[in-house]
N, CA, C and O of each residue as an XYZ file, in Angstrom:
372
protein
N      38.197     26.340    114.679
C      36.223     26.502    114.288
C      36.769     26.769    112.621
O      36.493     25.768    111.961
N      37.283     27.563    111.998
C      37.108     28.202    110.607
C      39.105     27.097    110.231
O      39.993     27.348    109.417
N      39.039     26.480    110.814
C      40.997     26.129    109.803
C      41.545     26.967    109.663
O      42.181     26.950    108.609
N      41.735     28.429    110.665
C      42.531     29.436    110.035
C      43.536     29.701    111.648
O      43.308     29.263    112.776
N      44.654     30.577    111.151
C      45.424     30.644    112.454
C      45.850     29.868    113.273
O      45.865     30.188    114.462
N      46.390     28.423    112.767
C      46.465     27.725    113.914
C      45.796     26.933    114.366
O      45.667     26.858    115.588
N      44.731     25.526    112.938
C      44.100     24.902    113.873
C      42.090     26.019    114.074
O      40.982     25.512    114.248
N      42.301     26.883    113.998
C      40.894     28.060    114.648
C      41.156     28.026    115.820
O      40.109     28.295    116.410
N      42.141     27.809    116.695
C      41.976     27.961    117.965
C      42.214     29.873    118.774
O      42.054     30.356    119.895
N      42.617     30.347    117.550
C      43.034     31.894    118.071
C      41.687     32.419    117.454
O      41.431     33.515    117.952
N      40.740     32.024    116.548
C      39.705     32.831    116.311
C      38.887     32.322    116.486
O      37.940     32.648    115.769
N      38.578     30.995    117.691
C      37.708     30.822    118.782
C      38.049     31.433    119.890
O      37.526     30.901    120.869
N      38.846     32.514    120.185
C      39.888     33.227    121.250
C      38.953     34.371    120.698
O      37.925     34.693    121.293
N      39.279     34.838    119.775
C      38.597     36.321    119.421
C      37.464     36.312    119.799
O      36.912     37.210    120.435
N      36.764     34.777    119.265
C      35.228     34.767    119.637
C      34.832     35.062    120.612
O      33.924     35.891    120.666
N      35.460     34.396    121.948
C      34.904     34.081    122.662
C      34.658     35.787    123.853
O      33.816     36.276    124.606
N      36.094     36.102    123.282
C      36.499     37.916    124.049
C      35.376     38.549    123.446
O      34.669     39.274    124.146
N      35.040     38.322    121.890
C      34.385     39.526    121.423
C      32.516     38.774    122.399
O      31.431     39.265    122.090
N      32.601     37.974    123.141
C      30.709     37.693    123.297
C      31.143     38.467    124.851
O      30.318     37.975    125.620
N      31.958     39.351    125.608
C      31.955     39.599    126.400
C      31.303     40.808    126.920
O      30.489     40.802    127.843
N      31.585     41.537    126.469
C      30.685     42.644    126.420
C      29.024     42.109    126.166
O      28.120     42.222    126.994
N      28.923     41.562    124.921
C      27.513     41.096    124.805
C      26.850     40.477    125.906
O      25.623     40.501    125.998
N      27.880     39.701    127.087
C      27.058     39.025    128.379
C      27.079     40.215    129.102
O      25.917     40.275    129.503
N      27.615     41.132    129.496
C      27.653     42.688    130.431
C      26.455     42.779    130.043
O      25.494     42.287    130.634
N      26.401     43.684    128.587
C      25.035     44.000    128.471
C      23.404     43.407    128.434
O      22.344     43.860    128.867
N      23.781     42.141    127.678
C      22.600     41.178    127.877
C      21.912     40.706    129.289
O      20.701     40.707    129.506
N      22.874     40.327    130.144
C      22.533     40.045    131.511
C      21.619     41.530    132.515
O      20.699     41.633    133.325
N      22.669     42.496    131.748
C      22.274     44.013    132.653
C      20.801     43.826    132.324
O      20.054     43.790    133.301
N      20.179     43.686    130.959
C      19.323     44.047    130.661
C      18.047     43.034    131.113
O      16.853     43.293    131.259
N      18.717     41.908    131.256
C      18.000     41.107    131.361
C      17.067     40.890    132.678
O      15.927     40.503    132.931
N      18.200     41.358    133.357
C      18.186     42.137    135.592
C      16.631     42.954    135.267
O      15.483     42.531    135.403
N      17.223     44.493    134.713
C      16.290     45.283    134.647
C      15.078     44.618    134.064
O      14.087     44.612    134.795
N      14.997     44.190    133.167
C      13.466     43.762    132.733
C      12.443     42.915    133.697
O      11.224     43.031    133.830
N      13.568     41.839    134.448
C      13.208     41.046    135.517
C      12.071     42.104    136.686
O      10.866     42.228    136.904
N      12.994     42.513    137.037
C      13.025     43.507    138.188
C      11.643     44.731    137.896
O      10.789     45.136    138.684
N      11.883     45.070    136.425
C      10.809     46.519    136.244
C       9.238     45.275    135.908
O       8.218     45.496    136.561
N       9.246     44.300    135.079
C       8.228     43.316    135.575
C       7.734     43.124    136.851
O       6.598     43.519    137.111
N       8.398     42.591    137.666
C       7.915     42.692    138.923
C       7.393     43.781    140.153
O       6.440     43.711    140.930
N       8.109     44.473    140.027
C       7.611     46.122    140.335
C       5.976     46.260    139.647
O       5.032     46.371    140.430
N       5.816     46.249    138.661
C       5.052     46.625    137.705
C       4.146     45.846    138.382
O       3.205     46.527    138.790
N       4.032     44.143    138.785
C       2.837     43.460    139.052
C       2.857     43.033    140.690
O       2.555     41.858    140.895
N       3.026     43.463    141.316
C       3.393     43.893    142.628
C       3.591     44.866    143.244
O       3.739     44.993    144.459
N       3.608     45.643    142.412
C       3.526     47.401    143.388
C       4.411     47.737    143.980
O       4.135     48.269    145.056
N       5.859     47.613    143.619
C       6.787     47.592    145.336
C       7.643     49.108    145.352
O       8.397     49.668    146.147
N       6.997     49.462    143.827
C       8.442     50.505    143.884
C       9.450     50.061    142.824
O       9.507     49.164    141.982
N      10.177     51.019    143.205
C      11.684     50.609    142.680
C      12.578     49.541    143.345
O      13.750     49.304    143.052
N      11.820     48.932    144.301
C      13.148     48.296    145.115
C      13.678     46.592    144.363
O      14.766     46.027    144.486
N      12.687     46.229    143.752
C      13.347     44.861    142.907
C      13.788     45.022    141.334
O      14.451     44.227    140.668
N      13.229     46.281    140.934
C      13.972     46.641    139.339
C      15.388     47.251    140.001
O      16.235     46.886    139.186
N      15.937     47.837    140.840
C      17.294     48.097    141.825
C      18.090     46.903    142.240
O      19.299     47.090    142.372
N      17.462     45.316    142.541
C      17.654     44.617    143.233
C      18.188     43.409    142.181
O      19.202     42.723    142.311
N      17.092     43.359    140.993
C      17.839     42.529    140.142
C      18.139     42.996    139.167
O      18.381     42.330    138.160
N      18.206     44.478    139.238
C      19.489     45.347    137.861
C      21.088     45.011    138.420
O      22.129     44.863    137.780
N      20.856     44.966    139.670
C      22.280     45.064    140.661
C      22.769     43.702    140.566
O      23.974     43.700    140.315
N      22.091     42.132    140.714
C      22.469     40.807    140.247
C      22.108     41.094    138.751
O      23.254     40.843    138.378
N      21.560     41.365    137.753
C      21.913     41.306    136.702
C      22.988     41.961    136.588
O      22.977     42.162    135.374
N      24.393     42.694    137.167
C      25.468     43.453    136.422
C      26.303     42.291    137.265
O      27.349     41.810    136.830
N      25.741     41.926    138.450
C      26.672     40.927    138.919
C      27.058     39.641    138.286
O      28.106     39.098    138.636
N      26.205     39.051    137.277
C      25.805     37.363    137.138
C      26.801     38.116    135.613
O      27.892     37.610    135.352
N      26.245     39.357    134.706
C      27.509     39.693    133.848
C      29.198     39.970    133.661
O      30.009     39.774    132.756
N      29.258     40.654    135.330
C      30.720     40.611    135.347
C      31.246     38.827    135.906
O      32.372     38.335    135.850
N      30.082     38.266    136.368
C      30.859     36.519    136.932
C      31.353     35.660    135.150
O      32.244     34.881    134.814
N      30.235     36.332    134.438
C      30.175     35.267    132.809
C      31.608     36.015    132.606
O      32.518     35.188    132.676
N      32.024     37.212    132.398
C      33.053     38.300    132.370
C      34.515     37.524    132.748
O      35.466     37.489    131.968
N      34.506     36.945    134.022
C      35.495     36.884    134.676
C      35.677     35.402    134.428
O      36.755     35.146    133.891
N      34.800     34.218    134.715
C      34.992     32.776    134.073
C      35.032     32.890    132.412
O      35.168     31.704    132.112
N      34.995     33.568    131.264
C      35.515     33.827    130.195
C      36.696     34.062    130.221
O      37.610     33.254    130.056
N      36.754     34.992    130.392
C      38.119     35.139    130.545
C      38.869     34.446    130.711
O      39.920     34.384    130.073
N      38.379     33.393    132.047
C      39.336     32.226    133.067
C      39.273     31.493    132.259
O      40.392     30.982    132.211
N      38.296     30.804    131.093
C      38.807     29.694    130.460
C      39.481     30.023    129.374
O      40.424     29.314    129.023
N      38.964     31.642    128.340
C      40.433     31.192    127.987
C      42.266     31.594    127.975
O      43.244     31.524    127.230
N      42.013     31.882    128.866
C      43.194     32.398    129.732
C      43.931     31.052    129.436
O      44.964     30.845    128.799
N      42.823     29.930    130.296
C      43.255     29.243    130.531
C      44.179     27.771    129.131
O      45.134     26.999    129.039
N      43.103     28.215    128.465
C      43.228     27.584    127.441
C      44.290     27.478    126.582
O      44.784     26.466    126.086
N      44.777     29.368    126.382
C      45.844     30.143    125.959
C      47.044     29.373    126.622
O      47.947     29.095    125.831
N      47.189     29.051    127.675
C      48.023     28.592    128.520
C      48.669     27.512    128.093
O      49.838     27.371    127.734
N      47.299     26.359    128.215
C      47.356     25.008    127.779
C      48.139     24.901    126.691
O      49.117     24.154    126.717
N      47.641     26.036    124.979
C      48.266     25.845    123.724
C      49.328     26.282    124.016
O      50.094     25.894    123.134
N      49.993     27.009    124.903
C      52.021     27.208    125.219
C      52.353     26.421    125.522
O      53.516     26.273    125.147
N      51.955     25.554    126.154
C      52.237     24.373    127.300
C      52.748     22.952    125.934
O      53.693     22.180    125.774
N      51.522     23.265    125.264
C      51.530     22.052    124.243
C      52.286     22.514    122.972
O      52.374     21.655    122.095
N      52.916     23.864    122.688
C      53.907     24.107    121.827
C      52.765     24.749    119.819
O      52.964     24.756    118.604
N      51.587     25.170    120.917
C      50.867     25.158    119.544
C      50.590     26.712    119.767
O      50.798     27.007    120.944
N      50.099     28.014    118.829
C      50.216     29.241    118.464
C      49.930     30.021    120.384
O      49.489     29.645    121.470
N      50.624     31.438    119.663
C      50.561     32.169    121.053
C      49.723     32.897    121.155
O      50.266     34.000    121.217
N      47.740     33.116    121.273
C      47.448     34.189    120.848
C      48.225     35.733    121.564
O      49.081     35.835    122.443
N      47.647     36.583    120.916
C      48.463     37.638    121.201
C      49.731     38.036    121.633
O      50.031     39.087    122.200
N      50.748     36.704    121.178
C      52.367     37.335    120.947
C      52.679     37.492    119.835
O      52.435     36.545    119.088
N      53.334     38.706    119.241
C      53.326     39.420    118.233
C      54.790     38.843    117.728
O      54.834     38.755    116.501
N      55.494     38.602    118.122
C      56.746     38.729    118.535
C      57.293     37.390    117.818
O      57.423     36.495    118.653
N      57.730     36.906    116.230
C      57.655     36.205    115.683
C      58.128     34.704    116.249
O      57.619     34.544    117.358
N      58.965     33.511    115.837
C      59.051     32.847    117.087
C      60.350     32.054    115.805
O      60.367     31.644    114.644
N      61.480     32.254    117.234
C      62.626     32.170    116.351
C      62.863     30.437    116.987
O      63.792     29.747    116.568
């Protein structure tokens, strides 16, 4: 991204990992808000709120899984190509 730390791959991985928490929170709140307004509009009590809250939480964890899998696959691909190993603190000899 910025040409730092091995062509920016390291920094891109850090940014992607940093967004995982944001994915969890945003998807949970989106489900909560949709469920709240549907309950308010349809007068169904807390049921749609709970259903959409659980769907939002599930979507957040699905995003967490997908993003983690993508970051790890890029790390393995970089390692196979001899690029910088993100998270490896040992100096290469």
